C-alpha positions as CSV (number, residue, x, y, z in Angstrom):
1,M,109.0,153.8,102.1
2,E,111.1,151.0,103.5
3,T,107.9,148.9,104.0
4,F,107.0,149.5,100.4
5,L,110.5,148.4,99.2
6,T,110.3,145.3,101.5
7,L,107.0,144.5,100.0
8,L,108.3,144.8,96.5
9,V,111.3,142.6,97.3
10,L,109.0,139.9,98.8
11,L,106.7,140.1,95.8
12,A,109.7,139.7,93.5
13,I,110.9,136.7,95.4
14,Y,107.4,135.2,95.3
15,F,107.2,135.8,91.5
16,V,110.5,134.2,91.0
17,I,109.6,131.2,93.1
18,K,106.2,130.8,91.4
19,G,107.8,131.3,88.0
20,C,110.6,128.8,88.5
21,I,109.8,125.1,87.6
22,I,112.4,122.3,87.8
23,V,111.5,119.4,85.6
24,E,113.3,116.0,86.2
25,Q,114.8,113.8,83.6
26,Q,112.3,111.8,81.4
27,E,109.5,114.1,82.6
28,V,107.7,117.0,80.9
29,V,105.2,119.7,82.0
30,I,102.4,121.1,79.8
31,I,102.1,124.9,80.3
32,Q,98.9,126.8,79.5
33,R,98.6,130.5,79.2
34,L,95.1,131.7,80.2
35,G,93.7,128.2,79.6
36,K,95.4,127.7,76.2
37,Y,98.3,125.4,75.4
38,K,101.6,127.5,75.3
39,E,104.6,125.1,75.5
40,T,106.0,121.9,76.9
41,L,108.7,122.2,79.5
42,S,111.6,119.6,79.2
43,A,114.0,118.5,81.9
44,G,116.0,121.2,83.7
45,L,115.3,124.7,85.1
46,N,112.4,126.5,83.4
47,F,110.6,129.8,84.0
48,I,107.0,130.8,83.5
49,V,104.9,133.9,84.1
50,P,103.1,133.5,87.4
51,F,99.3,133.9,87.4
52,I,99.2,133.9,83.6
53,D,101.0,130.6,82.8
54,S,100.1,127.5,84.8
55,P,100.9,123.8,84.5
56,K,98.2,121.5,83.1
57,N,97.1,118.9,85.7
58,I,96.5,115.3,84.7
59,Y,95.4,112.1,86.5
60,K,97.9,109.3,87.1
61,K,97.1,105.9,88.4
62,V,99.0,104.8,91.5
63,T,99.1,101.2,92.7
64,I,100.1,100.2,96.2
65,N,101.1,96.5,96.7
66,Y,100.9,94.9,100.1
67,R,102.9,92.1,101.6
68,D,99.9,89.7,101.7
69,G,99.6,90.0,97.9
70,N,96.7,92.4,97.7
71,S,96.9,95.8,96.0
72,T,95.1,99.1,96.0
73,S,94.9,101.6,93.1
74,Y,93.8,105.2,93.1
75,M,94.0,108.2,90.8
76,Q,96.4,110.9,91.8
77,K,96.4,114.5,90.3
78,T,99.8,115.7,89.1
79,N,101.2,118.1,86.5
80,R,104.2,115.9,85.6
81,I,104.0,113.6,82.6
82,D,106.3,110.6,82.8
83,L,107.9,109.6,79.5
84,R,109.3,106.3,80.7
85,E,107.7,103.0,80.0
86,T,104.7,102.5,82.3
87,V,103.2,99.3,83.6
88,C,99.5,98.9,84.1
89,D,98.3,95.9,86.0
90,F,94.6,95.6,85.3
91,P,92.2,94.0,87.7
92,R,90.9,90.5,87.0
93,Q,87.8,90.3,84.9
94,S,85.3,87.7,83.8
95,V,85.0,87.0,80.1
96,I,83.1,84.4,78.1
97,T,84.7,82.2,75.4
98,K,83.2,81.2,72.1
99,D,81.9,77.9,73.6
100,N,80.1,79.7,76.4
101,V,82.7,79.1,79.2
102,S,83.1,81.9,81.7
103,I,86.8,82.3,82.6
104,S,88.7,84.8,84.8
105,I,91.6,86.6,83.2
106,N,93.9,89.5,83.9
107,A,96.6,91.3,81.9
108,V,99.6,93.6,82.2
109,L,100.1,96.4,79.7
110,Y,103.4,98.2,79.0
111,F,103.0,101.5,77.3
112,Q,105.0,104.7,76.7
113,I,103.9,108.3,76.0
114,F,105.6,109.7,72.9
115,N,103.4,112.8,72.5
116,P,102.7,114.6,75.7
117,E,100.3,117.1,74.1
118,K,98.1,114.4,72.7
119,S,98.1,112.4,75.9
120,V,96.8,115.5,77.7
121,Y,94.4,117.0,75.2
122,G,93.4,113.9,73.3
123,V,91.7,112.1,76.2
124,E,90.3,113.1,79.5
125,N,92.0,110.4,81.7
126,L,94.7,108.6,79.8
127,Y,95.2,105.7,82.3
128,E,91.6,105.0,82.7
129,A,91.0,105.1,78.9
130,I,93.8,102.6,78.3
131,E,92.5,100.3,81.0
132,K,89.0,100.3,79.6
133,L,90.2,99.9,76.1
134,T,92.3,96.9,77.1
135,Q,89.4,95.2,78.9
136,T,86.9,95.6,76.1
137,T,89.4,94.5,73.4
138,L,90.4,91.5,75.5
139,R,86.7,90.6,76.0
140,Q,86.2,90.7,72.2
141,L,89.2,88.6,71.4
142,I,88.4,85.9,73.9
143,G,84.8,85.8,72.6
144,K,86.2,84.6,69.3
145,L,88.1,81.7,70.7
146,E,87.1,78.5,72.4
147,L,88.4,77.6,75.8
148,Q,91.1,75.1,74.7
149,E,92.4,77.6,72.1
150,T,92.4,80.4,74.7
151,L,94.6,78.3,77.0
152,T,97.1,77.3,74.3
153,S,97.2,80.6,72.3
154,R,98.6,83.2,74.7
155,D,101.2,84.5,72.3
156,K,98.6,84.9,69.5
157,I,96.2,86.7,71.9
158,N,99.0,89.0,73.2
159,T,100.1,89.9,69.6
160,E,96.5,90.7,68.4
161,L,95.7,92.5,71.6
162,R,98.8,94.7,71.4
163,E,98.3,95.6,67.7
164,T,94.6,96.5,68.3
165,I,95.3,98.7,71.4
166,D,98.4,100.3,69.8
167,S,96.3,101.3,66.8
168,A,93.5,102.7,68.9
169,S,95.7,104.6,71.3
170,D,97.9,106.2,68.7
171,K,95.6,109.3,68.7
172,W,96.4,109.7,72.4
173,G,100.1,109.9,71.8
174,V,100.8,106.5,73.3
175,K,102.9,103.6,72.1
176,V,101.9,100.1,73.4
177,N,105.1,98.1,73.6
178,R,103.7,94.8,74.8
179,I,100.9,93.1,76.7
180,E,100.9,89.9,78.7
181,L,98.1,87.7,79.9
182,Q,99.0,86.9,83.5
183,D,96.5,84.3,84.4
184,I,93.6,82.5,82.8
185,T,91.4,80.6,85.3
186,P,88.5,78.5,84.1
187,P,85.6,77.4,86.5
188,A,86.4,74.8,89.1
189,D,84.4,72.0,87.5
190,I,86.0,72.6,84.1
191,Q,89.4,72.8,85.8
192,A,88.8,69.5,87.5
193,A,87.8,67.9,84.2
194,M,90.8,69.3,82.5
195,D,93.0,67.9,85.3
196,K,91.5,64.5,84.8
197,Q,92.0,64.7,81.0
198,M,95.6,65.7,81.5
199,K,96.2,62.9,83.9
200,A,94.7,60.4,81.4
201,E,96.9,61.8,78.7
202,R,100.0,61.5,80.8
203,E,99.1,57.9,81.7
204,K,98.4,57.1,78.1
205,R,101.8,58.6,77.0
206,A,103.5,56.6,79.8
207,M,101.9,53.4,78.6
208,I,102.9,54.1,75.0
209,Y,106.5,54.9,76.0
210,E,106.6,51.7,78.1
211,A,105.2,49.6,75.3
212,E,107.7,51.1,72.9
213,G,110.5,50.4,75.3
214,E,109.5,46.8,75.7
215,K,109.2,46.5,71.9
216,E,112.6,47.9,71.4
217,S,114.0,45.7,74.1
218,S,112.5,42.6,72.6
219,I,113.8,43.5,69.1
220,R,117.3,44.1,70.5
221,I,117.2,40.8,72.4
222,A,116.0,38.9,69.3
223,E,118.7,40.6,67.2
224,G,121.3,39.6,69.8
225,Q,120.1,36.0,69.9
226,K,120.0,35.9,66.1
227,E,123.6,37.3,65.9
228,A,124.7,34.8,68.5
229,A,123.1,31.9,66.6
230,I,124.7,33.0,63.4
231,R,128.1,33.3,64.9
232,Q,127.7,29.9,66.7
233,A,126.6,28.3,63.4
234,E,129.6,29.9,61.6
235,G,131.9,28.6,64.3
236,E,130.5,25.1,64.1
237,K,130.7,25.2,60.3
238,E,134.4,26.3,60.4
239,A,135.1,23.7,63.0
240,A,133.4,20.9,60.9
241,I,135.3,22.1,57.8
242,L,138.6,22.1,59.7
243,K,137.8,18.6,61.2
244,A,136.9,17.3,57.8
245,E,140.0,18.7,56.2
246,G,142.1,17.2,59.0
247,I,140.4,13.8,58.5
248,A,140.9,14.1,54.8
249,Q,144.5,15.0,55.2
250,A,145.1,12.2,57.7
251,R,143.5,9.7,55.3
252,M,145.6,11.0,52.5
253,V,148.7,10.7,54.6
254,E,147.6,7.1,55.6
255,A,146.8,6.2,52.0
256,E,150.2,7.6,50.9
257,A,151.9,5.6,53.6
258,E,150.0,2.4,52.7
259,K,150.6,3.0,49.0
260,E,154.3,3.4,49.7
261,A,154.4,0.2,51.8
262,I,152.6,-1.8,49.2
263,N,154.8,-0.5,46.4
264,R,157.9,-1.5,48.4
265,I,156.4,-5.0,49.1
266,I,155.5,-5.3,45.4
267,E,158.9,-4.3,44.4
268,A,160.4,-6.8,46.8
269,L,158.1,-9.6,45.7
270,S,157.8,-8.8,42.0
271,S,160.8,-10.8,41.2
272,K,159.2,-14.0,42.7
273,G,155.7,-13.4,41.2
274,Q,154.1,-13.6,44.6
275,A,152.7,-10.1,44.9
276,D,149.1,-11.0,44.0
277,K,149.0,-13.8,46.5
278,Y,150.3,-11.5,49.2
279,L,147.6,-8.9,48.6
280,I,144.9,-11.5,48.6
281,A,146.1,-13.0,51.8
282,M,146.3,-9.6,53.5
283,K,142.7,-8.7,52.6
284,Y,141.5,-12.1,53.9
285,L,143.3,-11.5,57.2
286,E,141.8,-8.1,57.6
287,T,138.3,-9.5,56.9
288,L,138.9,-12.3,59.3
289,K,140.0,-9.8,62.0
290,E,136.7,-7.8,61.6
291,M,134.7,-11.0,61.8
292,T,136.4,-12.1,65.1
293,T,135.8,-8.8,66.9
294,G,132.4,-9.8,68.3
295,K,131.1,-9.5,71.8
296,D,132.8,-12.7,73.1
297,N,135.8,-12.5,70.7
298,K,134.9,-16.0,69.2
299,V,135.0,-17.2,65.6
300,V,131.6,-18.4,64.8
301,Y,132.3,-19.6,61.2
302,L,135.1,-19.6,58.7
303,P,134.7,-17.9,55.3
304,Y,134.1,-19.9,52.2
305,E,137.2,-21.1,50.4
306,A,139.3,-21.3,53.6
307,S,141.8,-23.5,51.7
308,A,142.6,-20.5,49.5
309,I,143.5,-18.5,52.6
310,M,145.7,-21.3,53.8
311,S,147.4,-21.5,50.4
312,S,147.9,-17.7,50.5
313,L,149.4,-18.0,53.9
314,D,151.7,-20.8,52.7
315,G,152.7,-18.5,49.9
316,I,153.5,-15.7,52.3
317,K,155.5,-18.1,54.4
318,E,157.5,-19.3,51.3
319,M,158.1,-15.7,50.2
320,L,159.4,-14.8,53.7
321,A,161.6,-17.9,53.7
322,V,163.0,-17.0,50.3
323,K,163.7,-13.4,51.4
324,K,165.4,-14.7,54.6
325,S,167.6,-17.1,52.7
326,A,168.6,-14.4,50.3
């Protein structure tokens, strides 16, 4: 009897252990009853009927990365469905562009399961199906583009690829958040030609920038020289104007002084009627002075009508004598 009770207790404990399932956060477990879908267990402590209810097994891709950069992937059987965003790093594949260039390309896909039932019953192996769908879709998209467009249109390819895969995988209960092309590698000969082309383009741009710099420098130098010449001309102009104004003012002052001196002499001599003789005599003397300022300071000839000069000088002498006696 005691043995039977012990057996019952052990059997009860076994049933409790087998019927107790603990689900972690952001995970679910699909439960089948006699091979048919029954329910989806969420995070926390859950109970099922042993031998009648059982978790549904699925295949999950596991990738191991090594320190040397290599990686190994394999399929692991599990009964837990992860609802977090999952990263799938697909192996590198060879695709052909529209202009018949074979390139090597690989991609990374970020997806998330939003309907666990569809992900289990809608496809046999979800991870393998997504990988194959991504590879075939990528091959089709690259086949529509030429090499140069493929290398410069990564954002466009990523967007079209994500939209296509997201639409196709919706029936599997999967939401594709984004996809990124990691690396696009053309053949070695084409890569070398592209490197030469890029080098030529860089040299061309450098020459253009250098020529533009020299042109700008020449323009600035010419503008500076022009500005300096204009300012120098303006300065010389102002200096000439000031000099001319000074000469004019000096001549005006000299003329005024001479005018004043002549007026005084005329006033002094007008009473004697000798003013005209005085002026004539002064002009003769000035002319004679200019004639005698030669190289050797010698008088070569006397002007015509020298007697008139002498008479004028005599007149000046008489005027001075009269002024002195007065």
